[in-house]
N, C-alpha and C positions, 0 to 999 in steps of 0.2 A: 504494500500500500504506500502511495506517495505521501510526502509531507502534507501537501494540500488536502488529500483525502482524509488524512488523520485529523486535521484541524476541524473540518466539518462546519456545519451551519452555526450561525450565531457568534462566530469567533471574530468577526470584523475583517477577516482575511479576504483579499480580493484577487481574482485571477487576472494576471497581467497579459494583455493581448497586444499582438502586432497586427495592424491592419495591412493586409497584403493586397494591393490594388486600390488606389485612392481615387476611384472614379465617382460617377454620379450616385450609385447606390450606397457607397460607403459614406460619402460626404453628406448627402441629402437625408439619409435615413438611419444608418447604423450608428455612426459616430455621435450624433446629437443625443441618442438615447442611452449611451453607455453610462453617463454620469449618475443617472437615477436608478440604476440596477442595484446598487448597494454592495454588489459582490464582484464587480468587474471594473477594470480600468485600462486605458490605452497607454502603453509604454513605448511603442515603436511604430514606425511607418515604413512600408516598403513600396516604392514607386519608381518609375523610370523618368519622372519629371522633377527636376531639382526645385523648380518654383513651387510646385505642389508641396513637396517635402517641407520647404521653408515656411510657406504661408499657412498651410493646414497645421503644421507643427506648432506655429505660434498660437493658432486658435485654441488648441487643446493642451498647450504646455508640454508638448512632446519634443524632446531634444534629440532622441535617438532615431535617426532616419537612415535608410539603406536603399541602394539601388537593387534591382532584381538580381544583378550579378553578385551582390553581397548577401544574398539570402542565406546561404550556409553560414556566413559569418554572424548574421543575426541569430540563427538557431543556436549557435554555440556561445552567444554573449552572456547567457545566464540571466537576461533581463526580461524574458517572456516565458509564460507558461502555456500560451495558446495563440493560435492565429485565427483571424477572421479572413477567409480567402474569397476575394471578390474580383479576381482576374477574369478575362474572357473565358468562356466555358471550356475551350479546348486546351487551356493551360492549368486546369485544376490538378490533374495527376502530377504534373511537373513540380508543383509546390507541396501538395498534400503528402506525397510519398516520402520525400526527405524529412518533412516535419515529423511525421509519425516515427520514422527511423530514429530521429533525435529525441523521441519521448515528449514531443510538443503536441498538445491537443489541437484538433482542427475543427473549426466551424466553417463549413464550405457552402457557398451559395449553390443553389440548384440551377441547372441539373448537375448531378455529381460529376459527370463528364459527357462526352458526345458519342461514346461507343461502349458497348458492354465489355469489350476487351480492356479498355482503360479503367472501367469500373471494377473489373475483377482484379486488376493490378492494385488498385486502391484497397480492395477487400483483403487481399493477401497482406498488404502493409499493415492494415488494422489488426489482423490476426497475430502478426509478429511483434506488435508494439504494446507497450504498457499504456500508451496514450489513447484517448477517446476521440471518435469522430462523430460529428452530427451534421446532417444536411439541413440547410436553413429553410425548412418548411414553416415559415412564420405563422401560417394559418392553422397549424396544429395546436396553437396556443391562443387563438383569437376567440373571445367568448361567443360571438354570433355563430361562427363555424361550428364550435363545439356543441352549442345548443341545437343546431340543425342535425348534427350527428346523433345526439340523444333522442331527438324527436323521431328520426328514422328508426333507431334501434328499439324504440318503445313499441313499435308495431302499429301505431295509430294510422299510418298510411297504407297498411296492408302489405302486400308483396310488391316491393318497388322493382319495376321491370324496365323502366326507361330513364335515361339520363340525357339531357339536352343542354348544350351550353354555347354561348357566344362570348368570345374574348377578342376584342379588336381595338386598335388604336392607330392613329396616324404618326408615323415615325419620320423625323427630320432626315432627309437624304444626306445631310452632312454628319449625322450620328454614325459612330463606328459600327452599329448594328446593320447599317445599310451597305456596308463596304466589305464584308467578310464572307459573303456567300451563305449557303444553307446552314453552316455551323453557327452563324449569328442571327439567322432568320427566325421567323415566328415559331417554327416547330420546336426548336430547342430553347428559345427565349421565353415564349408564352405557353407552349405546349405542356410543360410540367403542371400547370395549374388545373386545366380540365382533366388531364389524365389522372392526376392525384385525387381530384375531387370525385371522379367516377369510381376510383378504387375505394375511397372511404365511404361513398354512398352505398355501393354494393358489398363492401367488405369482402372483396374477391379480386382475383387477378384475371385480366383479359386473356382469352385464348387465341384470338385472331384479330388482325387488322383487316376488316372486311373490304374497306376501300379508303383511298386517300386521293383527293383530287386537288390540284393546285392551279391557280391562274395568276397572271401578271397584269396588274391594273395600269392602263395607259396613263402617262403623265405624272407618275409618282416621283420619278427621278431616283428610284431605289436601284439596288444592285442586281446581279445576275442570280436571282432565285425567285421562287413563287412567293409573292407577297401575301396571298390569301389562300388558305388551305382548309378543305372540308374533310373530316375524318369520321368513319364509323368503326366502332370496336364491338366485338362479340365477347360477352362474359359467360361463365358457366350458367346453365339453365336457360340459354337463349335470351339472356338479357342484353340490351343494346345501349351503347353510349354513342352519341353523336355530338360533334362540336365543330365550330368554325373559328379559325385564328386569322388575324390579318394585321399587317402593318400599314394598310391603306384606307381604312374606314374610320368613320367618326367613333370616338371612344365609347365602348360599352363592355361591361362584364356582368354576366348573369348566368345562372343555371336553374334548371327545373329537374326535380326528381319525382317521377310519376309512379304512383302505386295503385293497387286495386281498390283502395278505400279513399285515397286522397293524394294530394300532391303538395310539394313544398318548393318555394322559389326563393332564390337569394339574388338581390341586386342592390348595390354592388356586392361582389362576393370574392374577388381576387385582389383588388387594388388596396392600397393603404392611404391614410390621410383623410378618411371620411368614415362615418358610421356604416356598419353592415346592416342590411335590411332583409327581414325574413317574412314571408307570407305563406300561410298554409291554406289549402283549398280543399274543401270536402263538404261534409255536412255542416261543419262549424268553421267558417272562415275567420281568420284572425291575422294580424300583422304585428311585428315587433321590430323596433329599432334598437341596435346595440351600440353603446357608447364607443366613440372612436378611441382606440387605445394605441400605445406604442408597440407595434408588432415586432420591431427589430430589437428594441431594448428588452422586450418580454422574452424573445427566444434566446438572447444572450444570457439573461438572468437565469433561465431554466438550465442552459448548458453549463454555466458556471456552477450552479448548484449541484449538477450531476458530477462535475469534476471535484468539487469540494467534499462531496459526500460519497464518492466512489460508486455512483450509480450509472447504469447504461442509459443513454438518452434513447427515446423512442424513435424519432426520425433518424435512424442510424444508416450505416453504409448499405444495408440490405434494402431499406426504403428508397435510397437513391438509385440503386440498381433496378429496383422494380419499375420505376418510371422510365429510365433510359432504355430498358429492354423494349418498352412499348414505343418510345420515340424512334428507336432504331428501326423497328418494324414499319412505322409510318413512313420513314424515308424510303425504305425498300419498296413499299407499296406505291409510293408516289413515283418512284423511278421506273418500276416495272409495269404499272397499271394493272397489277393482279393482286388478289388477296394474299396475305402473308400469315401463315400459321406461326404462333409464338411457342417457343419451347416451354414445356410445363414448368411452373414455378409457383411456390406457395410462400406467402409472407408469414413469418413466425410471430410477429407482434402487430397489434393495432393500437390506435390512439386511445389513451386513457383520459377521458373527458374531465375527470376530477383533478388528477395529478398535474395535468398540463395547462390548466387555465391560468393565464397571466393577464393582469388588469392594470399595468402601468399606464399612467396618463400619457396622452399624446404630447409630443414636443414639436417645437418650431424648427424648421430646417434653416440653416444659415446660408449665406451667399456662397456659391460654389467656386472653387478655384480651378480653372482650366478643365471644367467638366460641365455637362449639361444633361438635363432630363431628355429622354429619347424624343419627346414631342416638342421640345423647345425649338423655336424658329421655324415652325411648320408652315408659316405664311410664305416661306421662301420656296415651297414646292412649285415647280413649273406647272402652269395651267395649259390645257389644250387650246 
């Protein structure tokens, strides 16, 4: 057992984090929430931008900054216990594996990686390490999401057989997501949300990508990938999940879970910075609004608590693999135009709606340094 684990809860001990990748998600959402977790602090930054290192370091009082080439030096510094990994998706294994080998805990943004091969390499590193890894599924801790899961589990909706979702946004063509092909496109960037939601609604793993159809919207100025994708998944018992992802449409995030006795709708359901809204439809219609909370500080607080008390986090490496397995199948179906059978897989854990509920108050985002929200500057999109 590590020193941190032995200390445990209530000691005032904080887990020391290095932020690896100081882009929009780190600056806008994660870093502002760290201060009020009570059990976490930022002690280092890793970025390829010296100006970011200097200016963001000033904002948070962090003097220890490193380039990506100095990552191993940072791991051996003795000044960090964990990293928050927010590099581009295809660079997660590159940093997660050496961190785990050095005994440094890893909180990695989703998706875990962009292939099951890379996910399996990370899984092996987790098995060989004394350190923990959690994938940053912030909605696994959000009160509205957890209340929805509880309502479905209660049986009030009957046998839930259909999941339908829309998750779309307009992405600035100058944003890096528009410049790196399919690996940075909507399948890997936005796809984890409806895939993960369908899996927790059905509490099962999909067996087949029935279809995946992509289109390219004229006049968007986006890169060489399908900016809008429609997907159908088959789950055990002939249950179906359908969803649309897009970088080219007006912002919307919603899902419906439809059962034999009733239905439940969430809108918004995936984004942060606003209250989640839930509506149930059946013999008794009702709606609920859940207070806007700090999703990012909440997930870090949970992970730090797992570290301090030597508990395994729920959204672990297996949970990350479970989604990438499906995303990989979607890419294959999109490329071949044919259905794709998924290799058999069973998840060993599910969300604990009591133990995982976090209710930290929402925080205000600061001005960003050399980074921008994906939709910023969208008025620059060329028109037909």
